[in-house]
All heavy atoms as an XYZ file, in Angstrom:
693
protein
N      -6.229   -125.977     87.417
C      -6.685   -126.383     86.110
C      -8.066   -125.799     85.862
O      -8.847   -125.618     86.774
C      -6.744   -127.895     86.004
C      -5.445   -128.618     86.290
S      -4.103   -128.075     85.250
C      -2.819   -127.880     86.455
N      -8.377   -125.580     84.615
C      -9.640   -124.964     84.272
C     -10.767   -125.968     84.119
O     -10.550   -127.154     83.857
N     -11.952   -125.471     84.296
C     -13.152   -126.299     84.169
C     -13.265   -126.877     82.755
O     -13.654   -128.032     82.594
C     -14.385   -125.462     84.502
C     -15.675   -126.218     84.472
S     -15.949   -127.274     85.890
C     -16.075   -126.076     87.187
N     -12.911   -126.068     81.740
C     -13.003   -126.553     80.352
C     -12.122   -127.775     80.118
O     -12.554   -128.737     79.487
C     -12.619   -125.447     79.367
C     -13.661   -124.357     79.291
O     -14.790   -124.521     79.731
N     -13.273   -123.223     78.745
N     -10.883   -127.726     80.621
C      -9.966   -128.853     80.451
C     -10.494   -130.089     81.161
O     -10.401   -131.210     80.656
C      -8.566   -128.513     80.978
C      -7.829   -127.490     80.155
C      -8.194   -126.055     80.514
O      -8.890   -125.836     81.530
O      -7.800   -125.154     79.760
N     -11.059   -129.887     82.330
C     -11.595   -131.010     83.105
C     -12.752   -131.673     82.378
O     -12.770   -132.899     82.203
C     -12.060   -130.535     84.497
O     -10.957   -129.937     85.176
C     -12.612   -131.682     85.309
N     -13.707   -130.871     81.933
C     -14.872   -131.432     81.253
C     -14.486   -132.078     79.919
O     -15.022   -133.128     79.566
C     -15.931   -130.352     81.053
C     -16.535   -129.798     82.351
C     -17.478   -128.647     82.057
C     -17.229   -130.881     83.139
N     -13.546   -131.478     79.212
C     -13.092   -132.063     77.956
C     -12.395   -133.401     78.224
O     -12.605   -134.371     77.489
C     -12.149   -131.100     77.242
C     -11.734   -131.577     75.880
C     -10.903   -130.535     75.159
C     -10.484   -131.044     73.799
N      -9.673   -130.070     73.072
N     -11.598   -133.462     79.268
C     -10.869   -134.696     79.580
C     -11.820   -135.833     79.924
O     -11.616   -136.967     79.495
C      -9.891   -134.453     80.727
N     -12.880   -135.546     80.667
C     -13.788   -136.626     81.069
C     -14.841   -136.927     80.010
O     -15.632   -137.848     80.173
C     -14.452   -136.353     82.441
C     -15.296   -135.097     82.418
C     -13.407   -136.318     83.532
C     -16.073   -134.850     83.702
N     -14.820   -136.182     78.909
C     -15.793   -136.453     77.845
C     -15.426   -137.705     77.045
O     -16.274   -138.270     76.363
C     -15.910   -135.252     76.903
O     -14.729   -135.106     76.134
N     -14.190   -138.158     77.139
C     -13.742   -139.316     76.373
C     -13.962   -140.600     77.173
O     -13.556   -140.690     78.336
C     -12.255   -139.160     76.046
C     -11.765   -140.251     75.130
O     -11.478   -141.354     75.640
O     -11.678   -140.018     73.913
N     -14.590   -141.617     76.577
C     -14.884   -142.850     77.314
C     -13.637   -143.612     77.779
O     -13.657   -144.214     78.850
C     -15.709   -143.698     76.341
C     -15.578   -143.053     75.015
C     -15.148   -141.638     75.222
N     -12.563   -143.568     77.014
C     -11.337   -144.241     77.450
C     -10.805   -143.576     78.720
O     -10.413   -144.246     79.681
C     -10.257   -144.221     76.331
C      -8.915   -144.716     76.861
C     -10.703   -145.053     75.149
N     -10.828   -142.267     78.749
C     -10.341   -141.547     79.929
C     -11.227   -141.811     81.141
O     -10.731   -141.942     82.257
C     -10.247   -140.058     79.625
C      -9.196   -139.775     78.587
C      -9.028   -138.279     78.340
N      -8.540   -138.141     76.988
C      -8.978   -137.255     76.117
N      -9.914   -136.398     76.451
N      -8.480   -137.216     74.908
N     -12.528   -141.909     80.915
C     -13.418   -142.243     82.043
C     -13.115   -143.645     82.561
O     -13.138   -143.887     83.766
C     -14.884   -142.116     81.619
C     -15.317   -140.661     81.428
C     -16.825   -140.508     81.350
N     -17.446   -141.339     80.327
C     -17.664   -140.965     79.067
N     -17.286   -139.763     78.659
N     -18.259   -141.777     78.216
N     -12.809   -144.571     81.644
C     -12.439   -145.928     82.074
C     -11.136   -145.918     82.862
O     -10.995   -146.637     83.857
C     -12.318   -146.863     80.874
C     -13.661   -147.236     80.291
O     -14.678   -147.203     80.973
N     -13.670   -147.597     79.027
N     -10.183   -145.118     82.434
C      -8.922   -145.004     83.168
C      -9.185   -144.464     84.569
O      -8.646   -144.979     85.560
C      -7.919   -144.113     82.405
C      -7.456   -144.807     81.124
C      -6.728   -143.759     83.295
C      -6.624   -143.940     80.191
N     -10.021   -143.445     84.674
C     -10.340   -142.890     85.992
C     -11.025   -143.922     86.880
O     -10.736   -144.012     88.080
C     -11.224   -141.638     85.838
C     -10.531   -140.427     85.221
C     -11.555   -139.346     84.884
C      -9.448   -139.895     86.133
N     -11.905   -144.722     86.303
C     -12.563   -145.788     87.072
C     -11.544   -146.798     87.581
O     -11.639   -147.263     88.719
C     -13.610   -146.506     86.217
O     -14.670   -145.636     85.916
N     -10.573   -147.129     86.756
C      -9.516   -148.051     87.174
C      -8.711   -147.462     88.328
O      -8.389   -148.153     89.293
C      -8.556   -148.334     86.019
C      -9.120   -149.184     84.918
S      -7.988   -149.318     83.513
C      -6.524   -149.958     84.295
N      -8.396   -146.178     88.229
C      -7.571   -145.540     89.245
C      -8.330   -145.319     90.544
O      -7.714   -145.100     91.593
C      -6.997   -144.228     88.710
C      -6.000   -144.384     87.561
C      -5.570   -143.015     87.044
C      -4.798   -145.200     87.996
N      -9.638   -145.372     90.477
C     -10.436   -145.266     91.700
C     -10.109   -146.416     92.654
O     -10.178   -146.274     93.863
C     -11.923   -145.255     91.338
C     -12.835   -144.919     92.490
C     -14.264   -144.780     92.022
C     -14.878   -146.162     92.002
N     -16.335   -146.145     91.825
N      -9.715   -147.548     92.084
C      -9.375   -148.724     92.878
C      -7.978   -148.634     93.483
O      -7.624   -149.433     94.342
C      -9.478   -149.978     92.011
C     -10.861   -150.209     91.450
C     -10.884   -151.290     90.386
O      -9.849   -151.974     90.194
O     -11.929   -151.445     89.745
N      -7.170   -147.696     93.037
C      -5.819   -147.535     93.559
C      -4.845   -147.185     92.448
O      -5.180   -147.256     91.269
N      -3.639   -146.824     92.842
C      -2.655   -146.397     91.841
C      -2.252   -147.553     90.945
O      -2.246   -148.715     91.352
C      -1.449   -145.754     92.509
C      -0.511   -146.711     93.144
C       0.660   -145.984     93.758
N       1.686   -146.979     94.056
C       2.948   -146.722     94.187
N       3.388   -145.486     94.068
N       3.800   -147.688     94.438
N      -1.936   -147.193     89.711
C      -1.568   -148.191     88.710
C      -0.426   -147.633     87.864
O      -0.323   -146.426     87.643
C      -2.740   -148.494     87.790
C      -3.995   -148.962     88.497
C      -4.471   -150.274     87.940
C      -5.743   -150.762     88.573
N      -5.718   -151.022     89.969
N       0.390   -148.543     87.361
C       1.455   -148.129     86.443
C       0.859   -147.922     85.059
O      -0.239   -148.404     84.753
C       2.555   -149.188     86.396
O       2.092   -150.344     85.723
N       1.600   -147.230     84.225
C       1.144   -147.015     82.851
C       0.953   -148.350     82.145
O       0.006   -148.530     81.385
C       2.151   -146.147     82.103
N       1.829   -149.308     82.420
C       1.705   -150.635     81.816
C       0.447   -151.356     82.241
O      -0.225   -151.993     81.430
N       0.104   -151.261     83.530
C      -1.120   -151.896     84.035
C      -2.354   -151.279     83.397
O      -3.311   -151.980     83.074
C      -1.201   -151.766     85.558
C      -0.180   -152.583     86.300
C      -0.164   -152.260     87.779
O      -0.176   -151.071     88.157
O      -0.127   -153.233     88.572
N      -2.313   -149.984     83.204
C      -3.437   -149.297     82.568
C      -3.537   -149.724     81.108
O      -4.607   -150.069     80.618
C      -3.284   -147.764     82.693
C      -3.396   -147.350     84.168
C      -4.321   -147.043     81.837
C      -2.973   -145.924     84.443
N      -2.407   -149.726     80.418
C      -2.380   -150.069     79.004
C      -2.855   -151.482     78.714
O      -3.438   -151.739     77.659
N      -2.633   -152.409     79.648
C      -3.055   -153.799     79.454
C      -4.570   -153.938     79.321
O      -5.058   -154.917     78.762
C      -2.594   -154.663     80.631
C      -1.111   -154.898     80.680
C      -0.678   -155.607     81.954
O      -1.521   -155.797     82.866
O       0.505   -155.957     82.045
N      -5.300   -152.976     79.821
C      -6.754   -153.058     79.838
C      -7.406   -152.559     78.545
O      -8.625   -152.631     78.406
C      -7.318   -152.252     81.013
C      -6.786   -152.699     82.359
C      -7.104   -154.152     82.642
O      -8.233   -154.594     82.469
N      -6.100   -154.902     83.065
N      -6.595   -152.030     77.634
C      -7.134   -151.432     76.421
C      -6.481   -152.030     75.180
O      -5.323   -152.425     75.207
C      -6.904   -149.914     76.416
C      -7.566   -149.219     77.569
C      -6.851   -148.920     78.720
C      -8.902   -148.887     77.514
C      -7.455   -148.286     79.784
C      -9.523   -148.253     78.575
C      -8.793   -147.951     79.717
N      -7.211   -152.059     74.104
C      -6.686   -152.508     72.820
C      -6.190   -151.276     72.057
O      -6.685   -150.946     70.982
C      -7.782   -153.249     72.036
C      -7.250   -153.911     70.797
O      -6.057   -154.174     70.684
N      -8.126   -154.163     69.848
N      -5.212   -150.581     72.675
C      -4.675   -149.348     72.119
C      -3.155   -149.419     72.136
O      -2.572   -150.168     72.926
C      -5.127   -148.142     72.953
C      -6.623   -147.905     73.108
C      -6.884   -146.842     74.151
C      -7.232   -147.507     71.778
N      -2.523   -148.617     71.307
C      -1.061   -148.556     71.333
C      -0.610   -147.868     72.616
O      -1.366   -147.117     73.244
C      -0.516   -147.771     70.125
O      -0.925   -146.401     70.242
C      -0.987   -148.360     68.809
N       0.638   -148.103     72.973
C       1.194   -147.434     74.149
C       1.163   -145.924     74.012
O       0.911   -145.201     74.973
N       1.402   -145.442     72.792
C       1.379   -143.997     72.549
C      -0.015   -143.418     72.773
O      -0.160   -142.312     73.317
C       1.853   -143.703     71.133
N      -1.033   -144.155     72.393
C      -2.404   -143.672     72.579
C      -2.768   -143.636     74.060
O      -3.385   -142.676     74.534
C      -3.401   -144.542     71.793
O      -3.043   -144.503     70.412
C      -4.825   -144.053     71.948
N      -2.368   -144.652     74.797
C      -2.620   -144.666     76.241
C      -1.879   -143.502     76.888
O      -2.435   -142.787     77.731
C      -2.207   -146.015     76.861
C      -2.282   -145.962     78.382
C      -3.082   -147.139     76.328
N      -0.642   -143.264     76.482
C       0.133   -142.136     77.019
C      -0.548   -140.805     76.723
O      -0.557   -139.901     77.557
C       1.540   -142.122     76.428
O       2.286   -143.208     76.900
N      -1.129   -140.699     75.535
C      -1.854   -139.479     75.164
C      -3.026   -139.245     76.115
O      -3.218   -138.135     76.620
C      -2.348   -139.592     73.717
C      -3.303   -138.501     73.316
C      -2.838   -137.244     72.965
C      -4.676   -138.725     73.293
C      -3.713   -136.232     72.601
C      -5.564   -137.716     72.932
C      -5.076   -136.471     72.595
O      -5.941   -135.466     72.243
N      -3.798   -140.296     76.372
C      -4.944   -140.157     77.273
C      -4.486   -139.816     78.695
O      -5.090   -138.967     79.360
C      -5.779   -141.438     77.279
C      -6.584   -141.626     76.031
N      -7.571   -140.756     75.629
C      -6.538   -142.600     75.078
C      -8.112   -141.169     74.495
N      -7.495   -142.291     74.134
N      -3.419   -140.445     79.149
C      -2.885   -140.140     80.478
C      -2.407   -138.694     80.544
O      -2.619   -138.001     81.540
C      -1.755   -141.100     80.835
C      -2.169   -142.542     81.090
C      -0.948   -143.451     81.173
C      -3.017   -142.658     82.347
N      -1.815   -138.222     79.472
C      -1.350   -136.840     79.410
C      -2.514   -135.854     79.505
O      -2.423   -134.828     80.186
C      -0.577   -136.646     78.104
O      -0.464   -135.313     77.764
N      -3.599   -136.151     78.820
C      -4.786   -135.285     78.879
C      -5.372   -135.249     80.295
O      -5.774   -134.199     80.789
C      -5.855   -135.742     77.878
C      -5.466   -135.503     76.447
C      -5.364   -134.010     76.175
C      -5.093   -133.724     74.719
N      -4.996   -132.298     74.459
N      -5.439   -136.416     80.930
C      -5.961   -136.480     82.301
C      -5.045   -135.729     83.265
O      -5.513   -135.012     84.148
C      -6.125   -137.934     82.738
C      -7.235   -138.709     82.046
C      -7.118   -140.198     82.363
C      -8.605   -138.178     82.452
N      -3.757   -135.886     83.074
C      -2.798   -135.198     83.927
C      -2.879   -133.687     83.711
O      -2.858   -132.910     84.658
C      -1.392   -135.715     83.643
C      -0.355   -135.155     84.563
C       1.013   -135.739     84.249
C       2.077   -134.857     84.829
N       3.375   -135.066     84.214
N      -2.982   -133.267     82.443
C      -3.085   -131.849     82.132
C      -4.317   -131.192     82.727
O      -4.311   -130.007     83.056
N      -5.372   -131.964     82.875
C      -6.609   -131.449     83.479
C      -6.568   -131.539     85.002
O      -7.519   -131.123     85.663
C      -7.806   -132.230     82.944
N      -5.496   -132.085     85.541
C      -5.380   -132.192     86.994
C      -6.161   -133.344     87.602
O      -6.304   -133.429     88.809
N      -6.666   -134.232     86.755
C      -7.496   -135.337     87.241
C      -6.681   -136.498     87.779
O      -7.193   -137.313     88.550
C      -8.423   -135.825     86.129
C      -9.460   -134.795     85.695
C     -10.116   -135.226     84.394
C     -10.489   -134.600     86.782
N      -5.431   -136.588     87.355
C      -4.550   -137.630     87.877
C      -3.192   -137.012     88.200
O      -2.839   -135.948     87.684
C      -4.365   -138.816     86.896
C      -3.721   -138.369     85.583
C      -5.691   -139.522     86.642
C      -3.350   -139.517     84.653
N      -2.466   -137.690     89.049
C      -1.103   -137.292     89.384
C      -0.200   -138.475     89.096
O      -0.623   -139.627     89.183
C      -1.015   -136.901     90.858
N       1.045   -138.179     88.754
C       1.983   -139.259     88.495
C       3.090   -139.240     89.534
O       3.430   -138.185     90.079
C       2.569   -139.176     87.085
C       3.507   -138.030     86.853
C       4.109   -138.028     85.458
O       3.543   -138.628     84.537
O       5.159   -137.390     85.302
N       3.605   -140.421     89.791
C       4.690   -140.568     90.744
C       5.688   -141.558     90.153
O       5.306   -142.679     89.772
C       4.143   -141.077     92.081
C       5.157   -141.151     93.170
C       4.518   -141.581     94.473
O       3.544   -142.323     94.488
N       5.083   -141.117     95.570
N       6.940   -141.151     90.050
C       7.961   -142.019     89.470
C       8.612   -142.832     90.579
O       8.936   -142.312     91.643
C       9.002   -141.188     88.734
C       8.422   -140.480     87.540
C       9.429   -139.642     86.815
C       8.717   -138.938     85.661
N       9.582   -138.081     84.912
N       8.758   -144.124     90.306
C       9.421   -145.029     91.226
C      10.271   -145.992     90.413
O       9.731   -146.784     89.629
C       8.392   -145.793     92.073
C       9.023   -146.750     93.049
C       9.664   -146.273     94.187
C       8.991   -148.106     92.821
C      10.261   -147.140     95.084
C       9.581   -148.988     93.714
C      10.217   -148.500     94.836
O      10.813   -149.369     95.714
N      11.577   -145.862     90.564
C      12.542   -146.640     89.781
C      12.265   -146.444     88.287
O      12.298   -145.327     87.817
C      12.528   -148.095     90.192
C      12.992   -148.300     91.620
C      13.145   -149.746     91.972
C      13.615   -149.854     93.415
N      13.803   -151.225     93.841
N      11.978   -147.502     87.564
C      11.743   -147.388     86.114
C      10.272   -147.286     85.750
O       9.923   -147.425     84.582
C      12.346   -148.602     85.387
C      13.850   -148.614     85.472
O      14.477   -147.578     85.625
N      14.434   -149.793     85.382
N       9.425   -147.059     86.715
C       7.981   -147.050     86.468
C       7.371   -145.696     86.820
O       7.889   -144.970     87.659
C       7.285   -148.133     87.294
C       7.746   -149.521     86.965
C       8.723   -150.138     87.730
C       7.223   -150.202     85.878
C       9.165   -151.416     87.424
C       7.648   -151.481     85.563
C       8.627   -152.087     86.342
N       6.272   -145.403     86.173
C       5.469   -144.230     86.520
C       4.121   -144.751     86.976
O       3.468   -145.521     86.274
C       5.292   -143.271     85.326
C       6.647   -142.747     84.870
C       4.371   -142.121     85.703
C       6.589   -141.883     83.630
N       3.713   -144.332     88.159
C       2.423   -144.733     88.706
C       1.483   -143.544     88.681
O       1.891   -142.404     88.909
C       2.583   -145.249     90.136
C       3.295   -146.570     90.200
C       4.672   -146.639     90.358
C       2.583   -147.754     90.072
C       5.328   -147.854     90.397
C       3.225   -148.983     90.111
C       4.598   -149.018     90.272
O       5.241   -150.226     90.299
N       0.220   -143.843     88.423
C      -0.798   -142.805     88.340
C      -1.836   -143.002     89.430
O      -2.203   -144.129     89.762
C      -1.475   -142.841     86.958
C      -0.514   -142.470     85.856
C       0.241   -143.441     85.206
C      -0.345   -141.146     85.487
C       1.141   -143.109     84.205
C       0.553   -140.798     84.480
C       1.291   -141.783     83.851
O       2.182   -141.446     82.873
N      -2.294   -141.870     89.983
C      -3.340   -141.876     91.009
C      -4.382   -140.842     90.638
O      -4.068   -139.827     90.023
C      -2.758   -141.502     92.376
C      -1.758   -142.482     92.911
C      -1.208   -142.042     94.254
O      -0.534   -140.995     94.301
O      -1.480   -142.731     95.247
N      -5.597   -141.090     91.066
C      -6.685   -140.149     90.795
C      -6.587   -138.973     91.771
O      -6.157   -139.132     92.908
C      -8.055   -140.867     90.895
C      -9.147   -140.037     90.251
C      -8.381   -141.233     92.319
C     -10.422   -140.817     90.002
N      -6.955   -137.794     91.308
C      -6.975   -136.589     92.127
C      -8.439   -136.189     92.325
O      -9.036   -135.565     91.457
C      -6.191   -135.465     91.444
C      -6.226   -134.175     92.227
O      -6.690   -134.122     93.359
N      -5.734   -133.120     91.622
N      -8.992   -136.558     93.448
C     -10.425   -136.336     93.666
C     -10.785   -134.881     93.943
O     -11.943   -134.505     93.783
C     -10.937   -137.208     94.827
O     -10.175   -136.914     96.004
C     -10.828   -138.683     94.490
N      -9.826   -134.052     94.300
C     -10.163   -132.660     94.613
C     -10.716   -131.926     93.392
O     -11.570   -131.052     93.534
C      -8.955   -131.916     95.188
O      -7.936   -131.810     94.214
N     -10.266   -132.283     92.209
C     -10.787   -131.650     90.994
C     -12.259   -132.002     90.813
O     -13.077   -131.162     90.452
C      -9.964   -132.061     89.753
C     -10.586   -131.525     88.480
C      -8.531   -131.581     89.887
N     -12.620   -133.246     91.106
C     -14.019   -133.663     90.995
C     -14.888   -132.926     92.009
O     -16.026   -132.588     91.723
C     -14.154   -135.178     91.177
C     -13.562   -135.947     90.053
C     -12.355   -136.598     90.200
C     -14.197   -136.007     88.821
C     -11.798   -137.297     89.153
C     -13.645   -136.712     87.767
C     -12.444   -137.356     87.936
N     -14.345   -132.679     93.183
C     -15.093   -131.930     94.198
C     -15.399   -130.525     93.697
O     -16.500   -130.019     93.901
C     -14.294   -131.893     95.502
C     -14.169   -133.253     96.166
C     -13.131   -133.288     97.279
O     -12.496   -132.246     97.550
O     -12.959   -134.368     97.857
N     -14.440   -129.895     93.018
C     -14.662   -128.562     92.457
C     -15.755   -128.583     91.394
O     -16.628   -127.710     91.361
C     -13.371   -128.006     91.848
C     -12.306   -127.719     92.890
O     -12.638   -127.634     94.087
O     -11.130   -127.591     92.493
N     -15.718   -129.585     90.516
C     -16.726   -129.702     89.458
C     -18.103   -129.936     90.068
O     -19.089   -129.307     89.670
C     -16.363   -130.828     88.466
C     -17.511   -131.091     87.495
C     -15.098   -130.482     87.713
N     -18.182   -130.829     91.037
C     -19.471   -131.108     91.682
C     -20.011   -129.888     92.413
O     -21.219   -129.636     92.398
C     -19.341   -132.294     92.631
C     -19.174   -133.647     91.951
C     -18.904   -134.728     92.982
C     -20.378   -133.991     91.109
N     -19.140   -129.127     93.040
C     -19.578   -127.899     93.710
C     -20.161   -126.917     92.710
O     -21.190   -126.288     92.970
C     -18.404   -127.246     94.443
O     -17.976   -128.042     95.491
N     -19.516   -126.792     91.555
C     -20.004   -125.890     90.528
C     -21.357   -126.353     90.002
O     -22.286   -125.555     89.843
C     -18.984   -125.811     89.396
C     -19.431   -124.952     88.258
C     -19.450   -123.589     88.217
C     -19.932   -125.408     86.995
N     -19.938   -123.170     86.997
C     -20.230   -124.265     86.228
C     -20.144   -126.665     86.442
C     -20.741   -124.353     84.935
C     -20.643   -126.745     85.152
C     -20.936   -125.588     84.419
N     -21.509   -127.657     89.747
C     -22.783   -128.197     89.259
C     -23.871   -127.995     90.309
O     -24.995   -127.595     89.989
C     -22.635   -129.686     88.877
C     -21.762   -129.808     87.627
C     -23.995   -130.342     88.648
C     -21.352   -131.221     87.273
N     -23.535   -128.249     91.562
C     -24.507   -128.069     92.633
C     -24.966   -126.615     92.728
O     -26.133   -126.330     92.927
C     -23.907   -128.537     93.965
C     -24.866   -128.434     95.107
C     -25.918   -129.315     95.242
C     -24.720   -127.423     96.054
C     -26.813   -129.213     96.288
C     -25.610   -127.312     97.111
C     -26.652   -128.208     97.208
O     -27.544   -128.101     98.253
N     -24.017   -125.690     92.537
C     -24.343   -124.262     92.591
C     -25.368   -123.907     91.516
O     -26.245   -123.074     91.726
C     -23.064   -123.442     92.395
C     -23.298   -121.952     92.388
S     -21.870   -121.051     91.778
C     -21.859   -121.541     90.063
N     -25.283   -124.540     90.345
C     -26.222   -124.261     89.264
C     -27.648   -124.624     89.635
O     -28.600   -124.004     89.172
C     -25.814   -125.013     87.995
C     -24.548   -124.564     87.315
C     -24.227   -125.480     86.146
C     -24.647   -123.123     86.855
N     -27.805   -125.644     90.448
C     -29.135   -126.104     90.820
C     -29.633   -125.523     92.127
O     -30.656   -125.912     92.624
N     -28.880   -124.575     92.675
C     -29.222   -123.981     93.967
C     -30.458   -123.114     93.925
O     -31.172   -123.039     92.928
N     -30.704   -122.422     95.021
C     -31.868   -121.543     95.158
C     -31.858   -120.455     94.076
O     -30.835   -119.931     93.694
C     -31.871   -120.865     96.521
C     -32.068   -121.863     97.643
O     -32.598   -122.952     97.373
O     -31.680   -121.552     98.780
N     -33.066   -120.117     93.627
C     -33.202   -119.089     92.589
C     -33.728   -117.827     93.186
O     -34.411   -117.732     94.094
C     -34.128   -119.582     91.482
C     -33.514   -120.747     90.762
C     -34.425   -121.217     89.647
C     -33.790   -122.415     88.971
N     -34.532   -122.945     87.893
């Protein structure tokens, strides 16, 4: 995934809240949606953006979809930011 997609995905406060929730462990789409005063379609849209940026992964189990955070993308972003502040 590209850096632009990652930064755009984390620029939205709802998506950052979703990522904070997933830091505690995997959650179903329903569990995530319960935490917001948004329609199911809007929550799905935000999950889709996070997934498209590689920030979360989904896993299907029976009739549910569970989401988990993908920390390797954050490591790439942090490495890039750290490189900017490196020796001149």
